[in-house]
VEXMI-914084 format. One record per residue (C-alpha): residue number from 1; residue in three letters; chain; x, y, z. Coordinates in Angstrom, 1 decimal, padded with zeros to 4 digits. Layout:
BEGIN
FIMI/NUM/ALA/A/X/Y/Z
...
END
This chain:
BEGIN
FIMI/1/MET/A/153.8/031.6/145.7
FIMI/2/LYS/A/151.9/029.3/144.1
FIMI/3/ALA/A/151.4/029.8/139.8
FIMI/4/ALA/A/149.8/028.1/137.2
FIMI/5/VAL/A/152.7/027.5/134.5
FIMI/6/ILE/A/152.3/026.7/130.9
FIMI/7/GLU/A/155.6/024.5/130.8
FIMI/8/SER/A/155.8/023.4/127.0
FIMI/9/VAL/A/153.3/023.0/124.5
FIMI/10/GLY/A/150.1/021.0/125.6
FIMI/11/LYS/A/151.5/020.9/129.3
FIMI/12/ALA/A/150.1/023.1/132.0
FIMI/13/VAL/A/151.0/022.7/135.9
FIMI/14/VAL/A/150.6/024.4/139.1
FIMI/15/SER/A/154.1/025.0/140.9
FIMI/16/GLU/A/155.9/027.1/143.1
FIMI/17/VAL/A/157.5/030.0/141.6
FIMI/18/PRO/A/159.6/033.1/143.3
FIMI/19/ASP/A/157.5/036.1/144.6
FIMI/20/PRO/A/157.7/038.9/142.1
FIMI/21/THR/A/159.5/042.2/143.4
FIMI/22/PRO/A/158.0/045.3/141.5
FIMI/23/GLY/A/160.3/047.9/139.9
FIMI/24/PRO/A/160.4/051.6/140.5
FIMI/25/ARG/A/157.1/052.1/138.5
FIMI/26/GLU/A/155.6/048.7/139.3
FIMI/27/VAL/A/153.2/047.6/142.0
FIMI/28/VAL/A/152.7/044.0/143.4
FIMI/29/VAL/A/148.9/042.9/142.9
FIMI/30/GLU/A/147.4/040.2/145.2
FIMI/31/VAL/A/145.4/038.5/142.8
FIMI/32/ALA/A/141.6/038.2/143.6
FIMI/33/ALA/A/140.6/036.3/140.3
FIMI/34/CYS/A/141.9/035.7/136.9
FIMI/35/GLY/A/139.7/034.9/133.8
FIMI/36/ILE/A/140.7/032.1/131.4
FIMI/37/CYS/A/140.3/033.1/127.7
FIMI/38/GLY/A/140.9/031.7/124.2
FIMI/39/THR/A/144.4/033.1/124.2
FIMI/40/ASP/A/145.4/030.9/127.0
FIMI/41/LEU/A/144.6/028.2/124.9
FIMI/42/HIS/A/146.9/029.6/121.9
FIMI/43/ILE/A/149.5/029.9/124.6
FIMI/44/LEU/A/148.9/026.2/125.5
FIMI/45/GLN/A/148.8/025.3/121.7
FIMI/46/GLY/A/152.3/026.9/121.3
FIMI/47/GLU/A/150.9/030.2/119.8
FIMI/48/PHE/A/151.4/033.7/120.7
FIMI/49/ALA/A/153.7/033.5/123.7
FIMI/50/PRO/A/157.1/034.2/122.3
FIMI/51/ARG/A/158.7/031.4/124.8
FIMI/52/LEU/A/157.6/029.0/127.1
FIMI/53/PRO/A/157.3/028.6/130.2
FIMI/54/ILE/A/155.1/031.4/131.0
FIMI/55/VAL/A/152.5/032.2/134.0
FIMI/56/PRO/A/149.5/033.0/132.1
FIMI/57/GLY/A/146.6/035.0/133.0
FIMI/58/HIS/A/145.9/038.6/131.5
FIMI/59/GLU/A/142.3/039.1/132.8
FIMI/60/PHE/A/142.6/040.0/136.3
FIMI/61/ALA/A/142.2/042.1/139.3
FIMI/62/GLY/A/143.2/042.1/142.9
FIMI/63/GLU/A/144.8/044.2/145.6
FIMI/64/VAL/A/147.8/046.4/145.6
FIMI/65/VAL/A/150.1/044.9/148.3
FIMI/66/GLY/A/153.6/046.5/147.3
FIMI/67/VAL/A/154.8/049.5/145.2
FIMI/68/GLY/A/157.8/050.7/143.7
FIMI/69/SER/A/160.1/053.3/144.7
FIMI/70/GLY/A/158.7/055.6/142.0
FIMI/71/VAL/A/154.8/055.0/142.7
FIMI/72/THR/A/152.6/057.7/144.0
FIMI/73/GLU/A/149.4/057.1/142.3
FIMI/74/LEU/A/148.4/054.0/144.0
FIMI/75/SER/A/148.9/052.9/147.6
FIMI/76/VAL/A/148.9/049.2/149.4
FIMI/77/GLY/A/145.3/048.4/149.8
FIMI/78/ASP/A/143.8/049.7/146.7
FIMI/79/ARG/A/141.8/047.5/144.7
FIMI/80/VAL/A/142.5/047.2/140.8
FIMI/81/ALA/A/141.6/045.8/137.7
FIMI/82/VAL/A/144.9/045.5/135.3
FIMI/83/ASP/A/145.4/046.2/131.7
FIMI/84/PRO/A/148.0/043.8/130.5
FIMI/85/SER/A/149.1/045.5/127.5
FIMI/86/LEU/A/152.6/046.4/127.2
FIMI/87/TYR/A/153.8/048.8/124.4
FIMI/88/CYS/A/157.0/050.6/123.5
FIMI/89/HIS/A/155.9/053.9/122.7
FIMI/90/GLU/A/158.7/054.4/120.2
FIMI/91/CYS/A/157.5/052.4/117.2
FIMI/92/ARG/A/155.7/054.0/114.1
FIMI/93/TYR/A/152.4/052.3/115.3
FIMI/94/CYS/A/152.7/053.6/119.1
FIMI/95/ARG/A/153.5/057.0/117.6
FIMI/96/THR/A/150.5/057.0/115.2
FIMI/97/GLY/A/148.1/056.1/118.0
FIMI/98/HIS/A/147.8/052.2/117.1
FIMI/99/ASN/A/149.7/050.9/120.1
FIMI/100/ASN/A/147.8/047.7/120.0
FIMI/101/LEU/A/149.6/047.3/116.9
FIMI/102/CYS/A/152.8/047.8/118.4
FIMI/103/GLU/A/156.1/046.3/116.7
FIMI/104/ARG/A/157.2/045.2/120.2
FIMI/105/TRP/A/153.9/044.4/121.5
FIMI/106/ALA/A/154.1/042.6/124.5
FIMI/107/ALA/A/151.3/041.9/127.2
FIMI/108/ILE/A/151.0/040.6/131.1
FIMI/109/GLY/A/150.1/036.9/131.0
FIMI/110/VAL/A/151.6/036.5/127.3
FIMI/111/THR/A/155.0/037.7/127.1
FIMI/112/THR/A/155.7/038.3/130.9
FIMI/113/ALA/A/154.1/036.3/133.9
FIMI/114/GLY/A/150.4/037.1/134.3
FIMI/115/GLY/A/147.9/036.9/136.8
FIMI/116/ALA/A/147.1/033.1/137.2
FIMI/117/ALA/A/149.3/033.2/140.5
FIMI/118/GLN/A/148.9/034.4/143.8
FIMI/119/TYR/A/150.8/037.6/143.2
FIMI/120/ALA/A/151.4/039.6/140.0
FIMI/121/VAL/A/153.6/042.6/138.9
FIMI/122/ALA/A/151.9/045.5/136.6
FIMI/123/PRO/A/153.2/048.8/135.7
FIMI/124/VAL/A/151.2/051.5/138.0
FIMI/125/ALA/A/150.0/053.1/134.4
FIMI/126/ASN/A/148.3/049.9/133.5
FIMI/127/CYS/A/146.1/049.7/136.9
FIMI/128/VAL/A/142.7/051.0/137.3
FIMI/129/ARG/A/141.3/051.5/141.0
FIMI/130/LEU/A/138.1/049.8/141.6
FIMI/131/PRO/A/135.0/051.9/143.2
FIMI/132/GLU/A/133.7/050.6/146.4
FIMI/133/HIS/A/130.8/049.2/145.1
FIMI/134/ILE/A/132.6/046.4/142.9
FIMI/135/ARG/A/133.7/043.1/143.8
FIMI/136/THR/A/137.4/042.4/143.2
FIMI/137/GLN/A/136.8/039.1/141.9
FIMI/138/ASP/A/134.4/040.4/139.6
FIMI/139/ALA/A/136.6/043.0/138.2
FIMI/140/ALA/A/138.1/040.2/136.2
FIMI/141/LEU/A/135.5/040.7/133.8
FIMI/142/VAL/A/136.9/044.3/132.9
FIMI/143/GLU/A/139.7/043.3/130.8
FIMI/144/PRO/A/137.4/041.1/128.3
FIMI/145/LEU/A/135.1/044.0/128.4
FIMI/146/SER/A/137.8/046.2/127.2
FIMI/147/CYS/A/138.3/044.2/124.1
FIMI/148/ALA/A/134.5/044.5/123.4
FIMI/149/VAL/A/134.6/048.2/123.6
FIMI/150/ARG/A/137.6/048.2/121.1
FIMI/151/GLY/A/135.4/046.0/118.9
FIMI/152/TYR/A/132.6/048.6/118.8
FIMI/153/ASP/A/135.2/051.4/118.5
FIMI/154/VAL/A/136.3/049.6/115.3
FIMI/155/LEU/A/132.7/049.4/114.2
FIMI/156/ARG/A/131.5/052.9/114.8
FIMI/157/SER/A/128.2/051.4/114.9
FIMI/158/ARG/A/125.3/053.8/113.4
FIMI/159/LEU/A/121.8/053.7/114.9
FIMI/160/GLY/A/119.2/051.5/113.9
FIMI/161/ALA/A/121.7/048.7/112.6
FIMI/162/HIS/A/120.4/045.0/112.4
FIMI/163/VAL/A/123.5/042.8/114.3
FIMI/164/LEU/A/124.2/039.3/113.9
FIMI/165/ILE/A/126.8/037.7/116.2
FIMI/166/TYR/A/128.3/034.3/116.0
FIMI/167/GLY/A/129.0/032.6/119.3
FIMI/168/SER/A/127.5/033.2/122.6
FIMI/169/GLY/A/130.2/032.5/124.8
FIMI/170/THR/A/131.7/035.4/127.1
FIMI/171/MET/A/133.0/037.4/124.2
FIMI/172/GLY/A/129.7/037.2/122.0
FIMI/173/LEU/A/127.6/037.9/125.0
FIMI/174/MET/A/129.5/041.1/125.7
FIMI/175/MET/A/129.2/042.0/122.3
FIMI/176/LEU/A/125.4/041.7/122.5
FIMI/177/GLU/A/125.3/043.7/125.6
FIMI/178/LEU/A/127.4/046.5/123.8
FIMI/179/ALA/A/125.3/046.2/120.7
FIMI/180/LYS/A/122.0/046.9/122.7
FIMI/181/ARG/A/123.6/050.0/124.3
FIMI/182/THR/A/124.9/051.2/121.1
FIMI/183/GLY/A/121.5/051.7/119.1
FIMI/184/ALA/A/121.2/048.3/117.4
FIMI/185/ALA/A/117.3/047.9/115.9
FIMI/186/SER/A/117.9/044.2/116.4
FIMI/187/VAL/A/120.6/041.8/117.8
FIMI/188/ASP/A/120.4/038.2/116.7
FIMI/189/VAL/A/122.8/035.4/118.0
FIMI/190/VAL/A/123.8/032.3/116.6
FIMI/191/ASP/A/125.4/029.2/118.3
FIMI/192/VAL/A/125.7/025.4/118.3
FIMI/193/ASN/A/125.9/025.3/121.8
FIMI/194/PRO/A/122.3/025.0/123.3
FIMI/195/SER/A/123.1/026.2/126.8
FIMI/196/ARG/A/125.0/029.2/125.8
FIMI/197/LEU/A/122.2/030.2/123.6
FIMI/198/GLU/A/119.7/029.9/126.5
FIMI/199/THR/A/122.2/032.7/128.3
FIMI/200/ALA/A/122.0/034.9/125.3
FIMI/201/ARG/A/118.1/034.6/125.4
FIMI/202/ARG/A/118.4/035.7/129.2
FIMI/203/LEU/A/120.2/038.4/128.3
FIMI/204/GLY/A/117.7/039.6/125.9
FIMI/205/VAL/A/118.2/038.8/121.8
FIMI/206/SER/A/116.2/039.7/119.3
FIMI/207/SER/A/116.1/036.0/117.7
FIMI/208/SER/A/118.9/033.3/118.4
FIMI/209/ALA/A/119.4/029.9/116.7
FIMI/210/ALA/A/121.7/027.3/115.8
FIMI/211/SER/A/122.2/028.5/112.2
FIMI/212/PRO/A/121.3/032.1/110.5
FIMI/213/ASP/A/119.3/030.3/108.1
FIMI/214/GLU/A/116.5/029.8/111.0
FIMI/215/LEU/A/116.3/033.5/111.3
FIMI/216/ASP/A/114.3/035.7/109.1
FIMI/217/ARG/A/116.7/038.2/107.4
FIMI/218/PRO/A/117.2/037.0/104.0
FIMI/219/GLN/A/118.7/040.6/103.1
FIMI/220/GLY/A/121.3/040.0/105.5
FIMI/221/TRP/A/122.6/042.0/108.6
FIMI/222/ASP/A/124.2/045.7/108.5
FIMI/223/VAL/A/126.8/044.4/111.1
FIMI/224/VAL/A/128.0/040.7/111.4
FIMI/225/VAL/A/130.5/039.9/114.2
FIMI/226/ASP/A/132.6/036.6/114.7
FIMI/227/ALA/A/133.2/036.2/118.2
FIMI/228/THR/A/134.3/032.5/117.5
FIMI/229/GLY/A/137.5/032.2/115.5
FIMI/230/ASN/A/136.2/029.2/113.8
FIMI/231/ALA/A/136.5/028.8/110.1
FIMI/232/ALA/A/133.0/027.5/109.4
FIMI/233/ALA/A/131.5/030.4/111.3
FIMI/234/ILE/A/133.4/032.9/109.8
FIMI/235/GLN/A/132.9/031.5/106.3
FIMI/236/ASP/A/129.0/031.6/106.8
FIMI/237/GLY/A/129.2/035.0/108.1
FIMI/238/LEU/A/131.0/036.6/105.5
FIMI/239/GLU/A/127.9/035.5/103.3
FIMI/240/ARG/A/125.8/037.2/105.6
FIMI/241/VAL/A/126.4/040.7/105.5
FIMI/242/ALA/A/123.8/043.3/103.9
FIMI/243/LYS/A/124.9/045.6/101.1
FIMI/244/ALA/A/127.1/048.5/102.5
FIMI/245/GLY/A/127.4/046.0/105.9
FIMI/246/THR/A/130.4/045.6/107.7
FIMI/247/PHE/A/132.2/042.0/108.9
FIMI/248/LEU/A/134.1/042.3/112.0
FIMI/249/GLN/A/136.6/039.5/112.8
FIMI/250/PHE/A/136.4/039.6/116.5
FIMI/251/GLY/A/137.4/035.9/117.8
FIMI/252/VAL/A/140.8/035.0/117.9
FIMI/253/ALA/A/141.5/032.2/115.0
FIMI/254/ASP/A/144.3/029.8/114.9
FIMI/255/TYR/A/147.2/031.1/112.7
FIMI/256/ALA/A/146.3/028.6/110.0
FIMI/257/THR/A/142.5/029.4/109.7
FIMI/258/ARG/A/141.6/030.5/106.1
FIMI/259/VAL/A/138.4/031.2/104.5
FIMI/260/THR/A/137.6/032.6/101.0
FIMI/261/ILE/A/136.2/036.0/100.0
FIMI/262/ASP/A/134.2/037.1/097.0
FIMI/263/PRO/A/136.2/040.2/095.7
FIMI/264/TYR/A/133.7/041.2/093.0
FIMI/265/ARG/A/130.8/041.1/096.1
FIMI/266/ILE/A/133.2/043.4/098.1
FIMI/267/TYR/A/133.4/045.8/095.5
FIMI/268/ASN/A/129.9/045.7/094.1
FIMI/269/GLN/A/128.1/045.7/097.6
FIMI/270/GLU/A/130.4/048.1/099.3
FIMI/271/LEU/A/131.3/045.6/102.0
FIMI/272/THR/A/133.8/046.4/104.8
FIMI/273/ILE/A/136.0/043.4/106.3
FIMI/274/THR/A/137.6/044.7/109.3
FIMI/275/GLY/A/139.2/043.5/112.7
FIMI/276/SER/A/139.9/044.2/116.2
FIMI/277/MET/A/142.9/043.5/118.0
FIMI/278/ALA/A/143.0/043.5/122.2
FIMI/279/VAL/A/142.7/046.8/123.6
FIMI/280/LEU/A/143.3/050.4/122.6
FIMI/281/HIS/A/142.2/053.4/124.7
FIMI/282/SER/A/139.2/051.4/126.1
FIMI/283/PHE/A/140.4/049.8/129.3
FIMI/284/GLU/A/139.2/052.8/131.4
FIMI/285/ARG/A/136.0/053.2/129.5
FIMI/286/ALA/A/135.3/049.6/130.3
FIMI/287/ALA/A/136.2/049.8/133.8
FIMI/288/GLU/A/133.7/052.9/133.9
FIMI/289/LEU/A/131.0/050.9/132.1
FIMI/290/PHE/A/131.5/047.8/134.4
FIMI/291/ALA/A/130.8/050.0/137.4
FIMI/292/THR/A/127.6/051.2/135.9
FIMI/293/GLY/A/126.5/047.8/135.8
FIMI/294/VAL/A/126.6/047.1/132.1
FIMI/295/LEU/A/127.5/043.1/132.5
FIMI/296/ASP/A/125.9/041.1/135.3
FIMI/297/PRO/A/129.1/039.1/137.0
FIMI/298/GLU/A/126.5/036.4/138.0
FIMI/299/VAL/A/125.5/035.7/134.6
FIMI/300/PHE/A/128.8/035.9/132.8
FIMI/301/ILE/A/131.0/034.0/135.5
FIMI/302/SER/A/129.9/030.5/135.4
FIMI/303/ASP/A/132.7/029.0/137.2
FIMI/304/ARG/A/135.0/030.2/140.2
FIMI/305/LEU/A/137.7/027.3/140.6
FIMI/306/PRO/A/140.9/027.4/142.7
FIMI/307/LEU/A/144.1/028.2/141.5
FIMI/308/THR/A/145.1/024.5/142.1
FIMI/309/GLY/A/142.9/023.3/139.3
FIMI/310/TYR/A/144.0/025.7/136.4
FIMI/311/PRO/A/144.9/022.9/134.1
FIMI/312/GLN/A/141.2/021.3/134.7
FIMI/313/ALA/A/139.8/024.8/134.1
FIMI/314/LEU/A/141.6/025.1/131.0
FIMI/315/GLU/A/140.1/021.7/129.8
FIMI/316/GLN/A/136.7/022.9/130.9
FIMI/317/PHE/A/137.1/026.1/128.8
FIMI/318/ALA/A/138.2/024.5/125.8
FIMI/319/SER/A/135.1/021.7/126.2
FIMI/320/GLY/A/132.8/024.8/125.9
FIMI/321/VAL/A/131.3/024.1/129.2
FIMI/322/GLY/A/130.2/027.1/131.0
FIMI/323/ARG/A/131.0/030.8/130.4
FIMI/324/LYS/A/133.8/032.6/131.9
FIMI/325/ILE/A/135.6/030.9/134.1
FIMI/326/VAL/A/138.2/032.4/136.6
FIMI/327/VAL/A/140.6/031.0/138.7
FIMI/328/VAL/A/140.8/032.0/142.3
FIMI/329/PRO/A/144.2/031.9/144.1
END
């Protein structure tokens, strides 16, 4: 079968690899679409994946075309979205309900072959069956949405909060859509990319600008979300949190990224600085939200490119052109 392969740092190709074979409690999924994410760029840079080469792709959906001997929950022909998270269920963090912090954390498309291929293998427990009205290609959005749901679990948002989001790429826009549905009094978005800001306005922000200095909230925001991973944005965002407010590090920063905090201000103003890591008990809820139409795929997916163009799709994503880019085998 054809698959994208990150062979070494900085090098992605499309080549022939062996067809996958399911284990007893696994299924083979014929991939309908696979999203490209910032994590894929980190893997290309030599981060996250413990070893290369690797078939990337942790945001995917497709049709079951093969089942292991112990699978009874799904049948050939079922359409599914796949949660890529793989946990040991044995370490301290798994046993205390923090599976996303598993000491042996692994993921399809990061530590094992992923969905940027014609076929992918997944544990049956990681597959969520799609309702009839959902297009399989669109369901590649369920995984990033599940990360956004996890972010709002961490925030434990209260009604009437004023929210500021840095970044209006896919994840920033998803955080926007969820903020609107979790009782925010206002949701403002900042981004230096005018075309992405235009999409945020299309989705119904309260205000948008290239910098928070252009927005009218001198007292700060109750909730500030960084969805960029960019050091300058993070540093600026930390200064915009209102008293008793919360800063959520949602965007994935490079390992070397550093910012400065003000310990006295954190103490004196009772600020909360927290993070949200991937998916935790949120994939099924994201699938249900997606089925209700919480996201418009035609807005969120800007490009549907052939799998053969995976290296070019990575380049386009890295350049900041478009929103969610998916490859279609």
